N, CA, C and O atoms as a GROMACS GRO file, in nm:
protein
  560
    1MET      N    1  -5.916  -0.570  -1.436
    1MET     CA    2  -6.010  -0.604  -1.540
    1MET      C    3  -6.034  -0.755  -1.537
    1MET      O    4  -5.944  -0.834  -1.511
    2THR      N    5  -6.157  -0.792  -1.565
    2THR     CA    6  -6.195  -0.932  -1.574
    2THR      C    7  -6.126  -0.999  -1.692
    2THR      O    8  -6.110  -0.938  -1.798
    3LYS      N    9  -6.084  -1.123  -1.673
    3LYS     CA   10  -6.028  -1.198  -1.785
    3LYS      C   11  -6.141  -1.235  -1.879
    3LYS      O   12  -6.235  -1.305  -1.840
    4LEU      N   13  -6.133  -1.188  -2.001
    4LEU     CA   14  -6.240  -1.211  -2.098
    4LEU      C   15  -6.230  -1.348  -2.162
    4LEU      O   16  -6.121  -1.397  -2.191
    5GLU      N   17  -6.344  -1.407  -2.183
    5GLU     CA   18  -6.356  -1.534  -2.252
    5GLU      C   19  -6.447  -1.512  -2.372
    5GLU      O   20  -6.530  -1.420  -2.372
    6HIS      N   21  -6.433  -1.593  -2.474
    6HIS     CA   22  -6.517  -1.579  -2.592
    6HIS      C   23  -6.666  -1.579  -2.557
    6HIS      O   24  -6.742  -1.496  -2.607
    7ALA      N   25  -6.706  -1.670  -2.470
    7ALA     CA   26  -6.848  -1.685  -2.436
    7ALA      C   27  -6.905  -1.560  -2.368
    7ALA      O   28  -7.027  -1.542  -2.369
    8ASP      N   29  -6.821  -1.474  -2.310
    8ASP     CA   30  -6.870  -1.352  -2.245
    8ASP      C   31  -6.941  -1.260  -2.343
    8ASP      O   32  -7.022  -1.177  -2.302
    9PHE      N   33  -6.911  -1.273  -2.471
    9PHE     CA   34  -6.968  -1.184  -2.572
    9PHE      C   35  -7.102  -1.234  -2.628
    9PHE      O   36  -7.173  -1.158  -2.694
   10LYS      N   37  -7.135  -1.360  -2.604
   10LYS     CA   38  -7.257  -1.419  -2.659
   10LYS      C   39  -7.377  -1.371  -2.578
   10LYS      O   40  -7.413  -1.432  -2.477
   11ARG      N   41  -7.438  -1.263  -2.623
   11ARG     CA   42  -7.556  -1.207  -2.556
   11ARG      C   43  -7.612  -1.095  -2.642
   11ARG      O   44  -7.560  -1.065  -2.750
   12VAL      N   45  -7.716  -1.035  -2.593
   12VAL     CA   46  -7.773  -0.916  -2.656
   12VAL      C   47  -7.718  -0.795  -2.583
   12VAL      O   48  -7.715  -0.790  -2.460
   13TRP      N   49  -7.674  -0.697  -2.661
   13TRP     CA   50  -7.614  -0.575  -2.607
   13TRP      C   51  -7.698  -0.454  -2.648
   13TRP      O   52  -7.747  -0.446  -2.761
   14LEU      N   53  -7.715  -0.362  -2.556
   14LEU     CA   54  -7.766  -0.230  -2.592
   14LEU      C   55  -7.650  -0.157  -2.658
   14LEU      O   56  -7.537  -0.164  -2.609
   15LEU      N   57  -7.675  -0.088  -2.766
   15LEU     CA   58  -7.569  -0.022  -2.842
   15LEU      C   59  -7.605   0.124  -2.867
   15LEU      O   60  -7.712   0.154  -2.919
   16LYS      N   61  -7.516   0.212  -2.829
   16LYS     CA   62  -7.528   0.355  -2.860
   16LYS      C   63  -7.400   0.397  -2.929
   16LYS      O   64  -7.290   0.362  -2.886
   17ARG      N   65  -7.415   0.474  -3.036
   17ARG     CA   66  -7.299   0.513  -3.117
   17ARG      C   67  -7.310   0.661  -3.150
   17ARG      O   68  -7.418   0.713  -3.177
   18GLU      N   69  -7.195   0.728  -3.149
   18GLU     CA   70  -7.188   0.867  -3.194
   18GLU      C   71  -7.082   0.874  -3.303
   18GLU      O   72  -6.972   0.822  -3.290
   19ILE      N   73  -7.119   0.941  -3.413
   19ILE     CA   74  -7.031   0.957  -3.528
   19ILE      C   75  -7.000   1.106  -3.540
   19ILE      O   76  -7.090   1.187  -3.559
   20THR      N   77  -6.872   1.141  -3.528
   20THR     CA   78  -6.832   1.281  -3.522
   20THR      C   79  -6.750   1.318  -3.645
   20THR      O   80  -6.644   1.260  -3.671
   21HIS      N   81  -6.800   1.417  -3.719
   21HIS     CA   82  -6.728   1.475  -3.833
   21HIS      C   83  -6.686   1.616  -3.792
   21HIS      O   84  -6.751   1.679  -3.709
   22SER      N   85  -6.580   1.665  -3.851
   22SER     CA   86  -6.534   1.800  -3.818
   22SER      C   87  -6.622   1.907  -3.882
   22SER      O   88  -6.623   2.021  -3.835
   23ASP      N   89  -6.695   1.873  -3.988
   23ASP     CA   90  -6.767   1.975  -4.063
   23ASP      C   91  -6.918   1.958  -4.066
   23ASP      O   92  -6.985   2.019  -4.149
   24GLN      N   93  -6.975   1.876  -3.976
   24GLN     CA   94  -7.120   1.858  -3.973
   24GLN      C   95  -7.163   1.810  -3.836
   24GLN      O   96  -7.080   1.765  -3.757
   25PRO      N   97  -7.292   1.819  -3.805
   25PRO     CA   98  -7.341   1.773  -3.674
   25PRO      C   99  -7.315   1.624  -3.657
   25PRO      O  100  -7.309   1.550  -3.755
   26PRO      N  101  -7.300   1.579  -3.533
   26PRO     CA  102  -7.275   1.437  -3.510
   26PRO      C  103  -7.394   1.350  -3.550
   26PRO      O  104  -7.509   1.392  -3.539
   27GLY      N  105  -7.364   1.231  -3.595
   27GLY     CA  106  -7.467   1.132  -3.619
   27GLY      C  107  -7.480   1.044  -3.496
   27GLY      O  108  -7.386   1.031  -3.417
   28LYS      N  109  -7.598   0.984  -3.479
   28LYS     CA  110  -7.621   0.898  -3.363
   28LYS      C  111  -7.691   0.770  -3.408
   28LYS      O  112  -7.774   0.771  -3.499
   29PHE      N  113  -7.656   0.663  -3.342
   29PHE     CA  114  -7.720   0.534  -3.364
   29PHE      C  115  -7.760   0.479  -3.229
   29PHE      O  116  -7.681   0.482  -3.134
   30GLU      N  117  -7.882   0.428  -3.219
   30GLU     CA  118  -7.927   0.360  -3.098
   30GLU      C  119  -7.996   0.233  -3.140
   30GLU      O  120  -8.083   0.234  -3.227
   31GLY      N  121  -7.958   0.123  -3.078
   31GLY     CA  122  -8.020  -0.003  -3.113
   31GLY      C  123  -7.966  -0.116  -3.028
   31GLY      O  124  -7.926  -0.097  -2.913
   32LEU      N  125  -7.965  -0.234  -3.087
   32LEU     CA  126  -7.919  -0.355  -3.020
   32LEU      C  127  -7.815  -0.424  -3.106
   32LEU      O  128  -7.814  -0.412  -3.228
   33ALA      N  129  -7.727  -0.495  -3.039
   33ALA     CA  130  -7.632  -0.583  -3.106
   33ALA      C  131  -7.645  -0.719  -3.040
   33ALA      O  132  -7.671  -0.730  -2.920
   34ARG      N  133  -7.628  -0.821  -3.120
   34ARG     CA  134  -7.636  -0.958  -3.066
   34ARG      C  135  -7.522  -1.039  -3.125
   34ARG      O  136  -7.494  -1.033  -3.245
   35ILE      N  137  -7.457  -1.114  -3.039
   35ILE     CA  138  -7.357  -1.210  -3.084
   35ILE      C  139  -7.415  -1.348  -3.055
   35ILE      O  140  -7.438  -1.385  -2.940
   36THR      N  141  -7.439  -1.421  -3.163
   36THR     CA  142  -7.513  -1.546  -3.152
   36THR      C  143  -7.422  -1.663  -3.116
   36THR      O  144  -7.300  -1.649  -3.109
   37ARG      N  145  -7.484  -1.779  -3.093
   37ARG     CA  146  -7.408  -1.898  -3.058
   37ARG      C  147  -7.319  -1.945  -3.173
   37ARG      O  148  -7.225  -2.020  -3.151
   38ARG      N  149  -7.349  -1.901  -3.294
   38ARG     CA  150  -7.265  -1.936  -3.410
   38ARG      C  151  -7.169  -1.822  -3.446
   38ARG      O  152  -7.111  -1.822  -3.554
   39TRP      N  153  -7.153  -1.726  -3.355
   39TRP     CA  154  -7.058  -1.617  -3.368
   39TRP      C  155  -7.093  -1.520  -3.481
   39TRP      O  156  -7.005  -1.466  -3.548
   40THR      N  157  -7.220  -1.499  -3.500
   40THR     CA  158  -7.266  -1.395  -3.592
   40THR      C  159  -7.291  -1.270  -3.510
   40THR      O  160  -7.366  -1.273  -3.411
   41TYR      N  161  -7.230  -1.160  -3.549
   41TYR     CA  162  -7.256  -1.030  -3.486
   41TYR      C  163  -7.362  -0.961  -3.571
   41TYR      O  164  -7.343  -0.938  -3.691
   42LEU      N  165  -7.474  -0.928  -3.509
   42LEU     CA  166  -7.584  -0.858  -3.576
   42LEU      C  167  -7.614  -0.731  -3.499
   42LEU      O  168  -7.620  -0.732  -3.376
   43GLU      N  169  -7.631  -0.620  -3.571
   43GLU     CA  170  -7.677  -0.499  -3.505
   43GLU      C  171  -7.788  -0.436  -3.588
   43GLU      O  172  -7.788  -0.445  -3.710
   44TRP      N  173  -7.880  -0.374  -3.519
   44TRP     CA  174  -7.991  -0.307  -3.585
   44TRP      C  175  -8.042  -0.197  -3.494
   44TRP      O  176  -8.034  -0.206  -3.371
   45GLY      N  177  -8.096  -0.092  -3.556
   45GLY     CA  178  -8.147   0.018  -3.477
   45GLY      C  179  -8.176   0.138  -3.563
   45GLY      O  180  -8.198   0.127  -3.684
   46ASN      N  181  -8.177   0.254  -3.499
   46ASN     CA  182  -8.210   0.380  -3.564
   46ASN      C  183  -8.085   0.465  -3.577
   46ASN      O  184  -8.014   0.489  -3.479
   47LEU      N  185  -8.058   0.510  -3.698
   47LEU     CA  186  -7.946   0.598  -3.728
   47LEU      C  187  -8.000   0.736  -3.759
   47LEU      O  188  -8.086   0.752  -3.846
   48GLU      N  189  -7.950   0.836  -3.688
   48GLU     CA  190  -7.988   0.975  -3.714
   48GLU      C  191  -7.868   1.048  -3.771
   48GLU      O  192  -7.764   1.059  -3.706
   49VAL      N  193  -7.883   1.097  -3.894
   49VAL     CA  194  -7.777   1.169  -3.962
   49VAL      C  195  -7.836   1.294  -4.025
   49VAL      O  196  -7.935   1.286  -4.099
   50ARG      N  197  -7.776   1.409  -3.997
   50ARG     CA  198  -7.820   1.537  -4.054
   50ARG      C  199  -7.971   1.559  -4.038
   50ARG      O  200  -8.038   1.606  -4.131
   51GLY      N  201  -8.024   1.524  -3.921
   51GLY     CA  202  -8.164   1.547  -3.892
   51GLY      C  203  -8.260   1.446  -3.952
   51GLY      O  204  -8.382   1.462  -3.938
   52ARG      N  205  -8.210   1.344  -4.018
   52ARG     CA  206  -8.296   1.240  -4.077
   52ARG      C  207  -8.273   1.108  -4.005
   52ARG      O  208  -8.162   1.078  -3.962
   53ASP      N  209  -8.379   1.030  -3.994
   53ASP     CA  210  -8.373   0.900  -3.929
   53ASP      C  211  -8.380   0.788  -4.030
   53ASP      O  212  -8.456   0.794  -4.127
   54PHE      N  213  -8.300   0.684  -4.006
   54PHE     CA  214  -8.296   0.567  -4.092
   54PHE      C  215  -8.293   0.441  -4.005
   54PHE      O  216  -8.238   0.443  -3.895
   55THR      N  217  -8.350   0.334  -4.054
   55THR     CA  218  -8.328   0.204  -3.993
   55THR      C  219  -8.198   0.152  -4.050
   55THR      O  220  -8.176   0.154  -4.171
   56ALA      N  221  -8.110   0.104  -3.962
   56ALA     CA  222  -7.977   0.061  -4.007
   56ALA      C  223  -7.941  -0.070  -3.938
   56ALA      O  224  -7.992  -0.102  -3.831
   57GLY      N  225  -7.853  -0.144  -4.001
   57GLY     CA  226  -7.804  -0.267  -3.942
   57GLY      C  227  -7.681  -0.316  -4.015
   57GLY      O  228  -7.647  -0.267  -4.123
   58ARG      N  229  -7.614  -0.412  -3.955
   58ARG     CA  230  -7.497  -0.473  -4.018
   58ARG      C  231  -7.473  -0.610  -3.957
   58ARG      O  232  -7.526  -0.644  -3.851
   59ARG      N  233  -7.392  -0.688  -4.026
   59ARG     CA  234  -7.360  -0.824  -3.982
   59ARG      C  235  -7.211  -0.850  -4.006
   59ARG      O  236  -7.155  -0.814  -4.110
   60TYR      N  237  -7.150  -0.913  -3.907
   60TYR     CA  238  -7.011  -0.957  -3.918
   60TYR      C  239  -7.002  -1.100  -3.867
   60TYR      O  240  -7.092  -1.148  -3.798
   61TRP      N  241  -6.894  -1.168  -3.901
   61TRP     CA  242  -6.864  -1.301  -3.848
   61TRP      C  243  -6.747  -1.287  -3.752
   61TRP      O  244  -6.639  -1.241  -3.790
   62TRP      N  245  -6.768  -1.327  -3.628
   62TRP     CA  246  -6.663  -1.325  -3.526
   62TRP      C  247  -6.611  -1.467  -3.512
   62TRP      O  248  -6.683  -1.555  -3.466
   63LYS      N  249  -6.486  -1.490  -3.549
   63LYS     CA  250  -6.428  -1.623  -3.541
   63LYS      C  251  -6.335  -1.627  -3.420
   63LYS      O  252  -6.234  -1.557  -3.416
   64PRO      N  253  -6.368  -1.710  -3.320
   64PRO     CA  254  -6.281  -1.718  -3.202
   64PRO      C  255  -6.139  -1.761  -3.240
   64PRO      O  256  -6.120  -1.850  -3.323
   65MET      N  257  -6.043  -1.696  -3.179
   65MET     CA  258  -5.902  -1.734  -3.192
   65MET      C  259  -5.841  -1.720  -3.054
   65MET      O  260  -5.905  -1.664  -2.964
   66ASP      N  261  -5.722  -1.767  -3.035
   66ASP     CA  262  -5.657  -1.760  -2.905
   66ASP      C  263  -5.647  -1.613  -2.860
   66ASP      O  264  -5.579  -1.534  -2.925
   67GLY      N  265  -5.714  -1.577  -2.751
   67GLY     CA  266  -5.704  -1.443  -2.695
   67GLY      C  267  -5.787  -1.337  -2.764
   67GLY      O  268  -5.761  -1.218  -2.744
   68GLY      N  269  -5.886  -1.375  -2.846
   68GLY     CA  270  -5.968  -1.273  -2.910
   68GLY      C  271  -6.053  -1.328  -3.023
   68GLY      O  272  -6.094  -1.444  -3.021
   69PHE      N  273  -6.078  -1.243  -3.121
   69PHE     CA  274  -6.161  -1.280  -3.235
   69PHE      C  275  -6.098  -1.231  -3.365
   69PHE      O  276  -6.035  -1.125  -3.370
   70ASP      N  277  -6.115  -1.310  -3.469
   70ASP     CA  278  -6.082  -1.271  -3.605
   70ASP      C  279  -6.215  -1.230  -3.669
   70ASP      O  280  -6.301  -1.315  -3.691
   71ILE      N  281  -6.233  -1.102  -3.697
   71ILE     CA  282  -6.362  -1.049  -3.740
   71ILE      C  283  -6.362  -1.033  -3.892
   71ILE      O  284  -6.268  -0.979  -3.951
   72HIS      N  285  -6.469  -1.082  -3.954
   72HIS     CA  286  -6.483  -1.078  -4.100
   72HIS      C  287  -6.611  -1.006  -4.138
   72HIS      O  288  -6.710  -1.007  -4.064
   73PHE      N  289  -6.609  -0.944  -4.256
   73PHE     CA  290  -6.730  -0.884  -4.310
   73PHE      C  291  -6.832  -0.994  -4.341
   73PHE      O  292  -6.800  -1.112  -4.341
   74GLU      N  293  -6.954  -0.952  -4.367
   74GLU     CA  294  -7.062  -1.046  -4.397
   74GLU      C  295  -7.029  -1.136  -4.516
   74GLU      O  296  -7.071  -1.252  -4.521
   75ASP      N  297  -6.954  -1.082  -4.613
   75ASP     CA  298  -6.919  -1.162  -4.732
   75ASP      C  299  -6.799  -1.254  -4.709
   75ASP      O  300  -6.756  -1.324  -4.800
   76GLY      N  301  -6.746  -1.255  -4.587
   76GLY     CA  302  -6.635  -1.343  -4.553
   76GLY      C  303  -6.498  -1.282  -4.565
   76GLY      O  304  -6.400  -1.343  -4.522
   77LYS      N  305  -6.487  -1.162  -4.621
   77LYS     CA  306  -6.356  -1.097  -4.634
   77LYS      C  307  -6.306  -1.053  -4.496
   77LYS      O  308  -6.386  -1.011  -4.413
   78PRO      N  309  -6.175  -1.063  -4.472
   78PRO     CA  310  -6.119  -1.023  -4.342
   78PRO      C  311  -6.141  -0.874  -4.314
   78PRO      O  312  -6.132  -0.790  -4.404
   79PHE      N  313  -6.171  -0.844  -4.188
   79PHE     CA  314  -6.190  -0.705  -4.144
   79PHE      C  315  -6.074  -0.667  -4.051
   79PHE      O  316  -5.989  -0.587  -4.088
   80HIS      N  317  -6.071  -0.724  -3.932
   80HIS     CA  318  -5.962  -0.698  -3.839
   80HIS      C  319  -5.964  -0.802  -3.728
   80HIS      O  320  -6.059  -0.880  -3.717
   81GLU      N  321  -5.860  -0.802  -3.646
   81GLU     CA  322  -5.853  -0.891  -3.531
   81GLU      C  323  -5.872  -0.811  -3.403
   81GLU      O  324  -5.818  -0.701  -3.388
   82LEU      N  325  -5.949  -0.868  -3.312
   82LEU     CA  326  -5.970  -0.809  -3.180
   82LEU      C  327  -5.893  -0.897  -3.082
   82LEU      O  328  -5.927  -1.014  -3.063
   83HIS      N  329  -5.790  -0.840  -3.020
   83HIS     CA  330  -5.710  -0.911  -2.920
   83HIS      C  331  -5.746  -0.854  -2.783
   83HIS      O  332  -5.738  -0.733  -2.762
   84PHE      N  333  -5.785  -0.940  -2.690
   84PHE     CA  334  -5.826  -0.893  -2.558
   84PHE      C  335  -5.714  -0.818  -2.486
   84PHE      O  336  -5.741  -0.722  -2.414
   85ASN      N  337  -5.588  -0.860  -2.503
   85ASN     CA  338  -5.477  -0.798  -2.431
   85ASN      C  339  -5.409  -0.684  -2.506
   85ASN      O  340  -5.330  -0.612  -2.447
   86ALA      N  341  -5.437  -0.667  -2.634
   86ALA     CA  342  -5.382  -0.557  -2.714
   86ALA      C  343  -5.494  -0.509  -2.806
   86ALA      O  344  -5.491  -0.533  -2.927
   87PRO      N  345  -5.593  -0.441  -2.748
   87PRO     CA  346  -5.718  -0.414  -2.819
   87PRO      C  347  -5.717  -0.296  -2.917
   87PRO      O  348  -5.798  -0.204  -2.904
   88SER      N  349  -5.626  -0.299  -3.013
   88SER     CA  350  -5.630  -0.200  -3.121
   88SER      C  351  -5.595  -0.271  -3.251
   88SER      O  352  -5.523  -0.371  -3.253
   89ALA      N  353  -5.648  -0.217  -3.360
   89ALA     CA  354  -5.625  -0.281  -3.490
   89ALA      C  355  -5.639  -0.176  -3.599
   89ALA      O  356  -5.687  -0.065  -3.575
   90ARG      N  357  -5.597  -0.213  -3.719
   90ARG     CA  358  -5.607  -0.127  -3.836
   90ARG      C  359  -5.664  -0.207  -3.952
   90ARG      O  360  -5.630  -0.323  -3.972
   91HIS      N  361  -5.753  -0.140  -4.028
   91HIS     CA  362  -5.808  -0.200  -4.149
   91HIS      C  363  -5.785  -0.101  -4.263
   91HIS      O  364  -5.817   0.017  -4.252
   92TYR      N  365  -5.729  -0.151  -4.372
   92TYR     CA  366  -5.709  -0.070  -4.491
   92TYR      C  367  -5.821  -0.099  -4.590
   92TYR      O  368  -5.848  -0.215  -4.623
   93CYS      N  369  -5.886   0.005  -4.635
   93CYS     CA  370  -5.985  -0.004  -4.742
   93CYS      C  371  -5.945   0.105  -4.840
   93CYS      O  372  -6.002   0.214  -4.842
   94ASP      N  373  -5.846   0.071  -4.921
   94ASP     CA  374  -5.779   0.168  -5.008
   94ASP      C  375  -5.879   0.262  -5.076
   94ASP      O  376  -5.969   0.214  -5.146
   95PRO      N  377  -5.864   0.391  -5.058
   95PRO     CA  378  -5.751   0.462  -5.001
   95PRO      C  379  -5.770   0.502  -4.854
   95PRO      O  380  -5.696   0.586  -4.803
   96ASP      N  381  -5.869   0.443  -4.787
   96ASP     CA  382  -5.902   0.484  -4.650
   96ASP      C  383  -5.836   0.394  -4.546
   96ASP      O  384  -5.807   0.277  -4.573
   97ILE      N  385  -5.812   0.451  -4.428
   97ILE     CA  386  -5.753   0.378  -4.316
   97ILE      C  387  -5.849   0.387  -4.198
   97ILE      O  388  -5.894   0.495  -4.160
   98TYR      N  389  -5.879   0.271  -4.141
   98TYR     CA  390  -5.968   0.259  -4.026
   98TYR      C  391  -5.888   0.206  -3.908
   98TYR      O  392  -5.838   0.094  -3.912
   99ASP      N  393  -5.875   0.287  -3.803
   99ASP     CA  394  -5.806   0.245  -3.680
   99ASP      C  395  -5.910   0.228  -3.570
   99ASP      O  396  -5.996   0.315  -3.552
  100VAL      N  397  -5.902   0.118  -3.497
  100VAL     CA  398  -5.996   0.092  -3.389
  100VAL      C  399  -5.922   0.066  -3.259
  100VAL      O  400  -5.814   0.007  -3.257
  101ARG      N  401  -5.983   0.112  -3.151
  101ARG     CA  402  -5.938   0.083  -3.015
  101ARG      C  403  -6.058   0.029  -2.938
  101ARG      O  404  -6.165   0.090  -2.938
  102TYR      N  405  -6.039  -0.084  -2.873
  102TYR     CA  406  -6.142  -0.141  -2.787
  102TYR      C  407  -6.104  -0.112  -2.642
  102TYR      O  408  -5.986  -0.111  -2.606
  103ASP      N  409  -6.206  -0.088  -2.560
  103ASP     CA  410  -6.183  -0.062  -2.418
  103ASP      C  411  -6.276  -0.154  -2.338
  103ASP      O  412  -6.399  -0.141  -2.346
  104PHE      N  413  -6.217  -0.246  -2.263
  104PHE     CA  414  -6.293  -0.340  -2.181
  104PHE      C  415  -6.275  -0.313  -2.032
  104PHE      O  416  -6.308  -0.398  -1.950
  105SER      N  417  -6.225  -0.195  -1.995
  105SER     CA  418  -6.191  -0.166  -1.856
  105SER      C  419  -6.312  -0.155  -1.764
  105SER      O  420  -6.296  -0.162  -1.643
  106ASP      N  421  -6.433  -0.139  -1.818
  106ASP     CA  422  -6.554  -0.128  -1.737
  106ASP      C  423  -6.647  -0.247  -1.765
  106ASP      O  424  -6.769  -0.234  -1.762
  107TRP      N  425  -6.586  -0.363  -1.793
  107TRP     CA  426  -6.663  -0.482  -1.829
  107TRP      C  427  -6.769  -0.512  -1.725
  107TRP      O  428  -6.739  -0.506  -1.606
  108PRO      N  429  -6.892  -0.545  -1.764
  108PRO     CA  430  -6.936  -0.590  -1.894
  108PRO      C  431  -6.976  -0.478  -1.991
  108PRO      O  432  -7.023  -0.505  -2.102
  109LYS      N  433  -6.959  -0.354  -1.951
  109LYS     CA  434  -6.974  -0.246  -2.049
  109LYS      C  435  -6.842  -0.234  -2.123
  109LYS      O  436  -6.735  -0.253  -2.064
  110TRP      N  437  -6.848  -0.203  -2.252
  110TRP     CA  438  -6.726  -0.190  -2.330
  110TRP      C  439  -6.751  -0.093  -2.444
  110TRP      O  440  -6.865  -0.056  -2.472
  111ARG      N  441  -6.644  -0.052  -2.509
  111ARG     CA  442  -6.656   0.045  -2.618
  111ARG      C  443  -6.556   0.014  -2.728
  111ARG      O  444  -6.452  -0.048  -2.706
  112SER      N  445  -6.592   0.062  -2.847
  112SER     CA  446  -6.497   0.063  -2.959
  112SER      C  447  -6.496   0.205  -3.014
  112SER      O  448  -6.600   0.270  -3.024
  113THR      N  449  -6.378   0.252  -3.048
  113THR     CA  450  -6.363   0.385  -3.107
  113THR      C  451  -6.285   0.371  -3.237
  113THR      O  452  -6.171   0.325  -3.239
  114TRP      N  453  -6.350   0.412  -3.344
  114TRP     CA  454  -6.291   0.407  -3.478
  114TRP      C  455  -6.251   0.547  -3.521
  114TRP      O  456  -6.329   0.641  -3.506
  115ASP      N  457  -6.131   0.561  -3.573
  115ASP     CA  458  -6.085   0.684  -3.638
  115ASP      C  459  -6.064   0.650  -3.784
  115ASP      O  460  -5.986   0.560  -3.817
  116VAL      N  461  -6.133   0.721  -3.872
  116VAL     CA  462  -6.132   0.691  -4.015
  116VAL      C  463  -6.075   0.810  -4.090
  116VAL      O  464  -6.121   0.924  -4.073
  117GLN      N  465  -5.975   0.783  -4.173
  117GLN     CA  466  -5.911   0.889  -4.252
  117GLN      C  467  -5.895   0.844  -4.396
  117GLN      O  468  -5.861   0.728  -4.423
  118GLY      N  469  -5.919   0.935  -4.486
  118GLY     CA  470  -5.902   0.908  -4.629
  118GLY      C  471  -5.923   1.035  -4.708
  118GLY      O  472  -5.953   1.140  -4.650
  119PRO      N  473  -5.910   1.028  -4.837
  119PRO     CA  474  -5.924   1.148  -4.921
  119PRO      C  475  -6.061   1.216  -4.907
  119PRO      O  476  -6.071   1.338  -4.915
  120ARG      N  477  -6.165   1.136  -4.885
  120ARG     CA  478  -6.299   1.194  -4.872
  120ARG      C  479  -6.364   1.158  -4.738
  120ARG      O  480  -6.484   1.182  -4.719
  121LYS      N  481  -6.287   1.102  -4.646
  121LYS     CA  482  -6.341   1.060  -4.517
  121LYS      C  483  -6.254   1.114  -4.404
  121LYS      O  484  -6.131   1.110  -4.411
  122SER      N  485  -6.320   1.162  -4.301
  122SER     CA  486  -6.250   1.203  -4.181
  122SER      C  487  -6.354   1.208  -4.069
  122SER      O  488  -6.426   1.307  -4.054
  123TYR      N  489  -6.360   1.101  -3.991
  123TYR     CA  490  -6.457   1.099  -3.882
  123TYR      C  491  -6.412   1.003  -3.774
  123TYR      O  492  -6.325   0.919  -3.796
  124SER      N  493  -6.473   1.016  -3.658
  124SER     CA  494  -6.454   0.918  -3.551
  124SER      C  495  -6.591   0.864  -3.512
  124SER      O  496  -6.692   0.932  -3.525
  125MET      N  497  -6.591   0.742  -3.466
  125MET     CA  498  -6.715   0.674  -3.433
  125MET      C  499  -6.692   0.596  -3.303
  125MET      O  500  -6.609   0.506  -3.298
  126THR      N  501  -6.767   0.631  -3.199
  126THR     CA  502  -6.756   0.562  -3.072
  126THR      C  503  -6.884   0.486  -3.045
  126THR      O  504  -6.994   0.541  -3.049
  127SER      N  505  -6.868   0.356  -3.019
  127SER     CA  506  -6.981   0.269  -2.990
  127SER      C  507  -6.969   0.220  -2.847
  127SER      O  508  -6.864   0.170  -2.805
  128LEU      N  509  -7.077   0.234  -2.772
  128LEU     CA  510  -7.083   0.187  -2.634
  128LEU      C  511  -7.177   0.069  -2.626
  128LEU      O  512  -7.287   0.072  -2.681
  129TYR      N  513  -7.134  -0.036  -2.557
  129TYR     CA  514  -7.212  -0.158  -2.543
  129TYR      C  515  -7.235  -0.185  -2.394
  129TYR      O  516  -7.146  -0.166  -2.312
  130ALA      N  517  -7.355  -0.230  -2.362
  130ALA     CA  518  -7.387  -0.273  -2.226
  130ALA      C  519  -7.482  -0.390  -2.237
  130ALA      O  520  -7.563  -0.396  -2.330
  131PRO      N  521  -7.474  -0.485  -2.143
  131PRO     CA  522  -7.570  -0.594  -2.146
  131PRO      C  523  -7.711  -0.537  -2.150
  131PRO      O  524  -7.741  -0.438  -2.084
  132PHE      N  525  -7.796  -0.600  -2.226
  132PHE     CA  526  -7.932  -0.550  -2.245
  132PHE      C  527  -8.002  -0.522  -2.114
  132PHE      O  528  -8.079  -0.427  -2.105
  133SER      N  529  -7.978  -0.601  -2.011
  133SER     CA  530  -8.042  -0.580  -1.882
  133SER      C  531  -7.996  -0.455  -1.811
  133SER      O  532  -8.062  -0.409  -1.718
  134ALA      N  533  -7.881  -0.398  -1.853
  134ALA     CA  534  -7.828  -0.277  -1.788
  134ALA      C  535  -7.842  -0.156  -1.877
  134ALA      O  536  -7.767  -0.059  -1.862
  135MET      N  537  -7.936  -0.159  -1.971
  135MET     CA  538  -7.943  -0.054  -2.072
  135MET      C  539  -7.967   0.086  -2.015
  135MET      O  540  -7.923   0.184  -2.075
  136GLN      N  541  -8.034   0.099  -1.903
  136GLN     CA  542  -8.062   0.231  -1.850
  136GLN      C  543  -7.938   0.302  -1.798
  136GLN      O  544  -7.943   0.422  -1.772
  137SER      N  545  -7.826   0.230  -1.781
  137SER     CA  546  -7.707   0.292  -1.724
  137SER      C  547  -7.600   0.324  -1.829
  137SER      O  548  -7.486   0.354  -1.792
  138LEU      N  549  -7.633   0.319  -1.957
  138LEU     CA  550  -7.534   0.344  -2.061
  138LEU      C  551  -7.544   0.491  -2.103
  138LEU      O  552  -7.652   0.538  -2.140
  139ARG      N  553  -7.432   0.563  -2.097
  139ARG     CA  554  -7.429   0.704  -2.136
  139ARG      C  555  -7.311   0.728  -2.229
  139ARG      O  556  -7.208   0.662  -2.221
  140MET      N  557  -7.328   0.826  -2.317
  140MET     CA  558  -7.218   0.865  -2.407
  140MET      C  559  -7.120   0.948  -2.327
  140MET      O  560  -7.019   0.993  -2.380
   0.00000   0.00000   0.00000
């Protein structure tokens, strides 16, 4: 695997996401993600859930740290840390637990897989990223 550097993430990414629940059809998101020169993560695109389409987006702050990023919500609250050499993390949003695994083994394509569990939540969400110029080769 390529040794990752912070600057490797500063670009526009094609983003495809699948959200899987045990009791309903999967949701899908297709769009773009961008990590800016000021370390703002922005994503926007089309979310399809239960046969309906929505425009969706989100923003995070990626703060470079030694060997990865300290990721914060848009309001500045801590979310989780992404470590290039140990790419898994946990976020507690009482009473829910969010576990993430990052996979950089096919760099510059990469993925994140979230498993979410709680009293009213149980789903997994896999996001695939590819450089915008390679968008035709990204598959779920």
